[in-house]
C-alpha positions in Angstrom: 0.0 0.0 0.0 2.9 2.4 0.8 4.5 1.7 -2.5 1.2 2.2 -4.3 0.7 5.5 -2.5 4.2 6.6 -3.5 3.6 5.7 -7.1 0.3 7.6 -7.1 1.9 10.7 -5.6 4.7 10.5 -8.2 2.2 10.5 -11.1 0.3 13.3 -9.5 3.3 15.5 -9.2 5.0 14.6 -12.5 2.0 14.7 -14.8 1.7 16.6 -18.0 1.7 20.4 -17.7 -1.6 22.2 -18.3 -2.1 23.1 -22.0 -1.7 26.7 -22.9 -4.8 28.7 -23.6 -4.8 31.1 -26.6 -7.8 33.4 -26.4 -9.7 34.7 -29.4 -7.8 38.0 -29.5 -4.4 36.2 -29.6 -5.6 33.8 -32.3 -7.0 36.5 -34.6 -4.0 38.8 -34.2 -1.4 36.1 -35.0 -2.9 34.2 -38.0 -2.9 35.7 -41.5 -4.5 34.7 -44.8 -1.1 33.8 -46.1 -0.5 31.5 -43.1 -3.8 29.7 -43.8 -3.1 29.3 -47.6 0.3 27.8 -47.0 -1.1 25.4 -44.3 -4.0 24.3 -46.4 -1.8 23.8 -49.5 0.5 21.5 -47.5 -2.5 19.6 -46.0 -4.0 19.0 -49.5 -0.7 17.7 -50.8 -0.3 15.4 -47.8 -3.9 14.2 -48.3 -3.3 13.5 -52.0 -0.3 11.3 -51.0 -2.4 9.3 -48.5 -0.4 10.7 -45.6 -3.4 12.1 -43.6 -5.7 10.3 -41.1 -9.0 12.1 -41.1 -11.8 10.2 -39.3 -15.4 10.9 -39.9 -16.8 13.8 -37.9 -18.7 13.1 -34.7 -22.0 14.9 -34.1 -23.8 15.5 -30.8 -27.3 16.8 -31.0 -28.4 18.9 -28.0 -32.2 18.8 -27.8 -34.0 21.7 -26.4 -35.1 21.4 -22.8 -35.5 23.5 -19.7 -31.8 23.2 -19.0 -30.1 22.9 -22.4 -30.2 23.6 -26.2 -31.2 23.5 -28.8 -27.8 23.2 -30.5 -25.3 21.0 -32.2 -21.7 20.0 -31.5 -19.3 18.7 -34.2 -16.0 17.1 -33.3 -13.4 16.7 -36.0 -9.7 15.9 -36.1 -6.8 14.9 -38.2 -3.2 13.8 -38.2 -0.5 14.2 -40.9 2.0 11.3 -40.9 5.4 12.0 -39.4 4.5 15.3 -37.8 4.9 16.1 -34.1 1.3 17.1 -33.4 -2.3 16.4 -34.3 -5.4 18.5 -33.9 -8.9 18.0 -32.7 -11.6 20.6 -33.3 -14.8 21.1 -31.3 -17.4 23.4 -32.9 -20.7 24.3 -31.3 -23.3 25.7 -33.7 -27.0 26.6 -33.9 -27.3 27.7 -30.2 -29.7 30.4 -31.4 -31.0 31.1 -27.9 -27.7 32.8 -27.3 -28.9 35.7 -29.4 -31.4 36.7 -26.7 -28.4 37.3 -24.4 -26.3 39.1 -26.9 -24.0 36.1 -27.5 -23.1 34.5 -30.9 -25.0 31.3 -31.7 -21.8 29.3 -31.9 -18.3 28.8 -30.6 -15.2 26.7 -31.4 -11.9 25.6 -30.1 -8.9 23.7 -31.6 -6.9 21.4 -29.4 -3.3 20.7 -30.5 -1.9 17.5 -29.0 1.7 16.2 -28.8 1.8 13.2 -31.1 4.7 11.7 -29.1 3.2 11.7 -25.6 -0.5 12.3 -26.4 -0.6 15.3 -24.1 -2.6 18.4 -25.1 -0.3 21.3 -25.8 -2.6 24.2 -26.5 -6.2 25.2 -26.7 -7.1 27.8 -29.3 -10.3 29.7 -28.9 -11.1 30.5 -32.5 -14.9 30.9 -32.6 -15.1 30.3 -36.3 -12.2 32.6 -37.2 -9.8 29.7 -38.1 -12.7 27.8 -39.7 -13.6 30.7 -42.0 -9.9 31.5 -42.7 -9.3 27.8 -43.7 -12.3 27.7 -46.0 -11.2 30.9 -47.8 -7.7 29.5 -48.1 -9.1 26.3 -49.7 -10.7 28.4 -52.4 -7.4 30.2 -52.9 -5.4 27.0 -53.3 -8.0 25.8 -55.8 -7.7 29.1 -57.7 -3.9 28.9 -57.7 -3.7 25.3 -59.1 -6.9 25.0 -61.2 -7.1 28.3 -63.0 -4.8 30.2 -65.3 -3.5 33.8 -64.9 -5.9 35.1 -67.6 -8.9 33.9 -65.6 -9.3 37.0 -63.6 -13.0 37.1 -62.7 -14.1 35.6 -59.4 -17.8 35.0 -58.5 -19.1 34.9 -55.0 -22.5 33.4 -54.2 -23.3 34.6 -50.7 -22.0 37.7 -48.9 -21.3 36.5 -45.3 -18.1 35.7 -43.4 -17.1 32.8 -45.7 -17.4 35.0 -48.8 -15.3 37.7 -47.3 -12.6 35.2 -46.4 -12.8 33.7 -49.8 -12.3 37.1 -51.3 -9.3 38.0 -49.1 -7.6 34.7 -49.8 -8.2 35.0 -53.6 -6.7 38.5 -53.4 -3.6 37.1 -51.8 -3.3 34.8 -54.8 -3.7 37.3 -57.7 -5.7 40.4 -58.7 -9.2 39.8 -59.9 -12.6 41.4 -60.6 -15.2 40.2 -58.2 -18.9 39.6 -59.0 -21.2 38.8 -56.1 -24.8 37.6 -55.7 -26.8 37.3 -52.5 -30.4 37.0 -51.6 -30.4 40.4 -49.9 -29.6 43.1 -52.4 -28.6 45.6 -49.8 -26.1 43.2 -48.2 -24.7 42.4 -51.6 -24.1 46.0 -52.3 -22.4 46.5 -48.9 -20.3 43.4 -49.6 -19.1 44.7 -53.0 -18.4 48.1 -51.7 -16.5 47.0 -48.5 -14.5 44.3 -50.3 -13.5 46.7 -53.1 -12.3 49.2 -50.6 -10.5 46.7 -48.5 -8.8 44.8 -51.3 -8.4 47.6 -53.9 -10.0 45.5 -56.6 -13.3 46.1 -58.5 -16.5 44.3 -57.3 -19.9 44.5 -58.7 -23.3 43.0 -57.8 -25.0 40.4 -60.1 -28.7 40.3 -60.5 -28.9 36.5 -60.5 -26.7 33.5 -59.7 -26.7 32.6 -63.3 -24.6 35.6 -64.2 -21.8 34.0 -62.3 -21.8 30.9 -64.4 
């Protein structure tokens, strides 16, 4: 019993250190569109070579009750062979009751884990920032490898956060003329004006989605 107690105390005092927490402000101020494009391009290359383990996402449905929900939780993860870390993402979405309290309807964190020891190294509070940045970067990588330099018109269906990140990432790839279409004409006009001002590239609003084809 004495030996068992000593072993327990040894594990208790020499366990893994607590993972570092990177809050939303730290994440958003240290990640750029260029960082995302480079990372996504490397990930796509590894995936094409069969060097990535990406299991199917897990879904948890939170039914509405007096103490919870409604909402959804998605858990995803992946590992690139022969790299020192792997990542798990937890995204909570559709918690629309939050709006009544002035909170966003979703949140998200990334957990980076040591692939040698299995110990969590860091928790990144991203709240969709990294997710939207990644999605925009994926579009930019496709634009870089699947189009030619003379194809300089980019269409955007939708005018929300994803579209804005797609535009920023595309602009980091090469200059273009943007055409956008959204269900709300006022929001489409605001999108075109703000993106043109931010990126220094011309944007116009299409009257229908067919104009983008």
